[in-house]
N, C-alpha and C positions, 0 to 999 in steps of 0.2 A: 504494500500500500504506500501511498505518498506520505510525506512527512505530516501533512495535515489531512487526516482522514475524515471526510465529510460524514461518514456513517457513524462516527463516534459522537456526533452532536445529537443530544436528545431531541426527539421529534418535537417536543413542545417549544424548544428553543431554536428550531431550525429557521423559523421566519426571521428572528432577530439576528441570527448568525449570518444570514446570507442577504437579506433584503428588508425593506421596510415592512411594517405590520401588514399582514395579509388578511383579507376577508376570510371568514370561516362560517360553516353551518352552526346555528345556535344551539341545536338540541340533537340528541341521539336519534330521536324519531325523525327529525328533519334530515339527518344524514341517510338513514335507511330509505325514506321515501324518495329523496332526491336521486339517490343511486339507483333505486328501483325504477324511477322514471326514466333514467338513462337506458337501463337494460330493456325495459318494456317498450316496444315500438310497434309499428305496423307489422313487423315480422311475426309477432305473437298472434295477431288477429287474422293476418292474411297469409304470410309465408308458411308458418307452422302448419295450419290446417291443410293448405294445398299440397305441401310437400309430404305430409303424412298421408294424405289421400292418394297421392301419385305413387307412393313407395310402399304400399302394403299395410298401412295402418299400424297396429300394435307392435309388430316386429320392428318396424322403423323406430317407434317410440322407445323400445328397449335399448337399441343401439345408441339412440340420441342421449338417453340418460347416462349410459356408460361413458360416452364421449364428453359429456358435460362435466362429470366428476373428475375424469382423468386428465382432461386437456383444458377445457374452458375455465373451470373454476380456479386451478392454479395460476393461470395467466392473469385472470382478473385480480386475484390476491396480489400478485407481483406488481401489477400496474398501480393498484391502490397504495401499496407499500412504498413504491417509488415516489408517488406524488406526496404522500403524507410526510415522508422523510425529508424531501427537498423543499416542500412548501413553495413550489414554483410551477410555472407552466410546463408543458410537455417537453419543449426543447431544452429549457434551462435545467429541468430536473435531471435529465441524462448527463448533461455537461457537469453539473455539480457533484453528482454521485459517482462518476466514473473514477476508477482507481488509477494511481500512478500517472497523473497528469494527462490522461487519455480523453479528457472531456471533449475536445474538439472532434475526435474521431467518433464519439458516440452521439454528437449533436444531430447527426443525420436521422437517427431513429425518431427523435421527437419531431424533427422537421418533416419527415415522411408521414408521420401521424397527422400533423396539421394539414398537409396537402391532401391526405386521404379524407380528412373531415370535410374540407372544402368541396372536393369532387363528389363525395357521397351526398352531401347536402344539396349540391347543384341539381341532382336528379330526384333525390328523396323529397325535396320540397315540392316538386311537381306532383308526385304521388299524393303528398299531404294535401296539396291544392285540390286534387280530385276528390279526396275524402270530404273536405269542407264544402265543396260544391254540392256533393251528394247529400250532405247533411242539410244544407239549405233547401234542396229539392225535396228531401224527405219531410222536412218540417212543413213545407208548403203543400205537400201531397202529390207533387208531380212526378216523383220517382217511383211510385208504386204502380206496377203493371204486370199482368200475367203473360203479356205478349213478349216472347223472347226476342223477336226481331225488333220490337220497339225499344227494349232495354239495350240491345246491342247498338242500335242507332243513336240512342241517347248518349251512351258512353263515347261512341265515335265522334259525335258532334262536339262533345266537351273537349276531348283530347286534341281534336283537329282544329278547333277555333283558336286562332292566335290570341285574340283579345281575352277570351275567357281563360285560356291556359296560362298566359302570362299574368293576368289579373289575379287569379287565385293563388298562383305561386308567390307573387310579390306580396299579397295580403298576408299569407301565413308567415313569410319571412319578416315582414314588418312587425307583426304581432310578437314573434319570437324575440326580435331585437329590442322591442319596448320592455319586455319582461327582463331581459338580461341587463338592460341599461339601469334597472332598479337595484342591481347588485345581487350578491350571493344569498343573503338572508332575506331581504325584502322582495327579491325577485324569484330566483330559482326555488329556494326553500319554501317560501310562502305559497307559490303556485302549486308545486308538486304535493305539498301537504294537503291541499284541498282536492286536487285532481285524482290522485291515486286511490283514495277511498271510494270516490265516486265511480271510478273505473271498475273496481271490484264489485260494487253494488250493481252496476248495470250488467256486468257479465253474469253475475249470480241470477239476476232476474231473467235474463234471456236463456240461461241454462235450464232453470226450473221450467220455463215455458216450453222449451224444446223437449224436455223429458216427459211432458204430458201428451206429446203427439203420438198418434198410432204409428207403430213401426219404429219407435225410438230405440227399442232394444237392439235392432240391427245396427244402428249408428254407434251405440255403445260397444257392441261386440267388435265392430270394425276398429274402434279406437283402442280397446283394452284387451282383446283376446288375441294374442300374437300367433301368427302363422309363419314360423321361421323358414318354411320352404320358399317364401317370397324374398328372402334375403339374398342379395347379390353383392358383388364387390362395389358396384355403382351405388347401391342403396346405402351401404356402410359409409362410403365416402361422402354421400349427400348428408347423412346424419351427422357425421363429424364436422362437415363444413357449416351446417346449420347451428350446431352447438357452439361453435366458435364465433360465428358472425352475429348471432342473435343477442349476445350480451354486450354489444358495443365495444368490442376489443380491437386493438390495433389502430385506433384513430386518436389516441391521446385523451379520450373522454374520461376514462377511469383514472388516469394519471392526474388530470386536471381536477376532477372531483375529489380524489384522494388528498390533494393539496389543501382542500377546504375542510378535511376531517378534523374533529376534535382530537386533542392529544391523548385522551383516555379511550378513544374508540378502539374496540377489538376488531381488527381488520378481518381475520379469518371468519369470525362469527358473523360479522356484518355481510361479508361476501356470500356466505352460505345462506343466510336469510334472504338476501336479494335473489340468489339463484333459485331457491325454493319458491319464493313468491313469483318470480318470473315464470317458472314452470307451471305454477298454479294458474296463472293468467292464460298460458297456452292451452292447458288442459280444459279450463273453463270455456275457452273459445272453441275448442274441438267439441265439447259437450253441447255448446249452443248451436253449432253448425251441423255436425254430422247427423244427429237424429232428424233434423229438418230435411237434410239432403236425402237421407234414405226414405223418409216418410213420403216424400214427393217424387221419388224415383230419379233424382238428379245424380249425374256422374260425380263422385267425390274427388276425382283427379282433374276437375275442370280448369285448374290453374287460376291465374288472376281474375279471369272472367267470373269465377265463382262469387267473388265479392261484389263486383260492379254490375254484373249482368244477370247472374243466376239467382242470387239471394233476394233481390227485389221481387222477382217472380214468385219465389217461395213465400216470402212474407205477405205478398198480395193475396195468398190463399188462406191466410190465418185470420181469426178474429182479432181485431185491433192491430191489423198488419201494418198500418201506417205508423202507429205509435211505436211498434216493435222495430220497424226499419229505422225510424228516427233515433231510437235508443242505440241501435247497433252502430250507426255512423257517428253518434255522439261519443261512444266509447272508443271508436277508431280515431276520432279527432283528438281525444284525450291522450291516447297512446302516441299519436304522432307528435303532439306538443311536447310531451316529456322527452322523447328522443331528440327532437330538434333543439331543445334547450341545451342538452348536453353536447351535441355535435357542434353547434354554433359557438358554444362557450369555449371550445378549444382554441380557435383563432382569436377570440375576444381576450382570453386570458394571456395569450402570447403578446398581444398588443398592450394590455394593461401592464404586464411585466416590464415593458419597455417605455413606460412613462405616459402612455396615453390615458386620458380620463375615460372612465368606463363608458359613458354615453357615446363619445366619439369612437371608441374602440368598437362598440356594438354596431354603429353606423358603417364604419369602414369594413368590418368583417362581413356585414350583410351585403354590401356592394360587391365585395370580393366573391361572394357566393352567387349573387343575382346575375352578374355578367356572364359567367359560364353557364348559368342556369337558363339563359335565354335559348340557346340552341337545343338544350335538353327538353325544354317545354315545347319547342316548335318541331321536335323530331317526330312527333306523332302526326304532324300535319304538313305544313308548307316545306319543312326540311326533311321529310320522310325519305327522300331519295338522296340526300346528302350524307354520304358515308365515308368513313376512314377505316382502313383495314377491314372493310366489310361490315362495320358497325355504325349505327347512328350515334349522335352525341350522347343520347340517353344511355345506350348500351355501352359506349366507350367509357363513360364515367363510371358506370357500374363495374366494368371489367377492371379498369385501372385502380379503383379503390378496393373493391371486394376481392378481386382476383389477383392483384399484384401487391399493392402497398400494405393493406391490412395484414395479410399473412406474413410478409417480410418483417413488418414492425413487431408482430407478435412473436416470431421466432427470435428476433434480436432481443426483445424484452425478456423472454424466457432464459436465454443464454446470459444476459446481463445480470439477472438476479441469481440464476442457478450456478454460474461459474465465476463471475467477477466478485460476488459477495461471498463471504464466509458464512457458515451456518449460524454462528453467533450474531453476526451483523444482520442477517436476515431475520432471526428471531427477535432481535431488538427492534427492527423496523415494523414487525407485525403488531407488537403491543399485546395487551391482555394479561391474564393471570401469570404469575411467575412460574417457570418450569414447564407448563403445558405448551406454550408457543415454541419452545426449543425443540421438544419432541416432534411437534407438528412440522416445524421448519425442516427437519430432516426428511420427512416424507415428501413435503412439497418440493424441496430442492431436487430430489430424485426425479420427480415428475417434470420439473422445469429443465433439468439438465439433459434428460434423455427422452422421455415419452412425448411431451408437448412439442418440442422442435421437430422430431421425426414425423409425428402425426400431422402437424400443420404443413410441413414440407410436402408430404404425400398429397394432401388436398391441393396445395399450390400447384404442383406439377400436373396433377390430374385436371385441374382447371385450365391449364395452358394447353394440354394436348387433347382435352375432351371437346 
């Protein structure tokens, strides 16, 4: 280690040792709900059910659970520990904590995470815009129809209309920026403390209603009764990739949120609670969707169309279908908001660290996302034929962030904590009761040194050649 070991500085004093006083979450509950808001996103309500449906149901779920515990959870703990120890943005955190004066060589990890966050939000904000547009239509009653062709035409008109596509994207970005401009406690924590309980309540209501449908048992069997004959190498890799990407890893979000953690926060316990709550949201979404899908004879592997085209037709056949559809898109909007707050906070925190006032940092970061977001929003319409390497802007941002940058950052993070830090240093960074974290640190370091890098690398290569 270098003469001055940054890891020897207590977490509580890290802010004063390296930088001016830093904002922090005010309560332990606020920490939990804000971090959960980062992990829970449209992937829980949209991607998890569709991938589960397309890959065999319960057997896919079993592999996903194993991958989450063995790969995603250790990387999440590592990111939170880095952020809390450094008390800085993603770029500065790696630079500060790198051993033997190698900070400049590790800065690229945080920088790649910031770039991944910008590219991810450039297309994610467009999907969030669709969600809010459908929420408005559901409230007005215009989104409810049993006509599949009319539902497909409605979604096509929304995604292809330049004014509507850009307008909704900019609206959700502006709303996210306004929340972040209010700060960590009065912005992120205050909003997520209110939204996350509402999300669980809405999901529970929809799940209960779905369970009362005739034929609901088939949907539950599909989700919870595994048929391992359906497992293939491709299904295993898909489950591994979902476990990794669904928890907002590899974009600097957990490093950034970790930097706002209280000094007495038990990181492993918090991460486990977030992971279990995130899984609960996904399962509740599956319970809310699959019984209805099977009850009305809809194909469970319908993909993204399941949310924007198929489910409106399903809800239209239910009593109080308009209200249920509005509730469904309301919870999707809540999930999108929590995720967008954490993603946009990554470049905002980077700018704040460099002396920008938070409101200006939020504005500049939003502009940095909105500009590349324009071709992503238009790629479903007027720019549908404009491709690079055979991909539209929407698809290119998705591949560059999810398929390249996020896995590389996650591999580097795992190796950084698993190999550059000693077991004692890692245990100190985790916090919690004396003795227990040290034993846990040993197991986590084994996963971070060997299992997580190899597993993520396999998903990375498969994504490139697949």
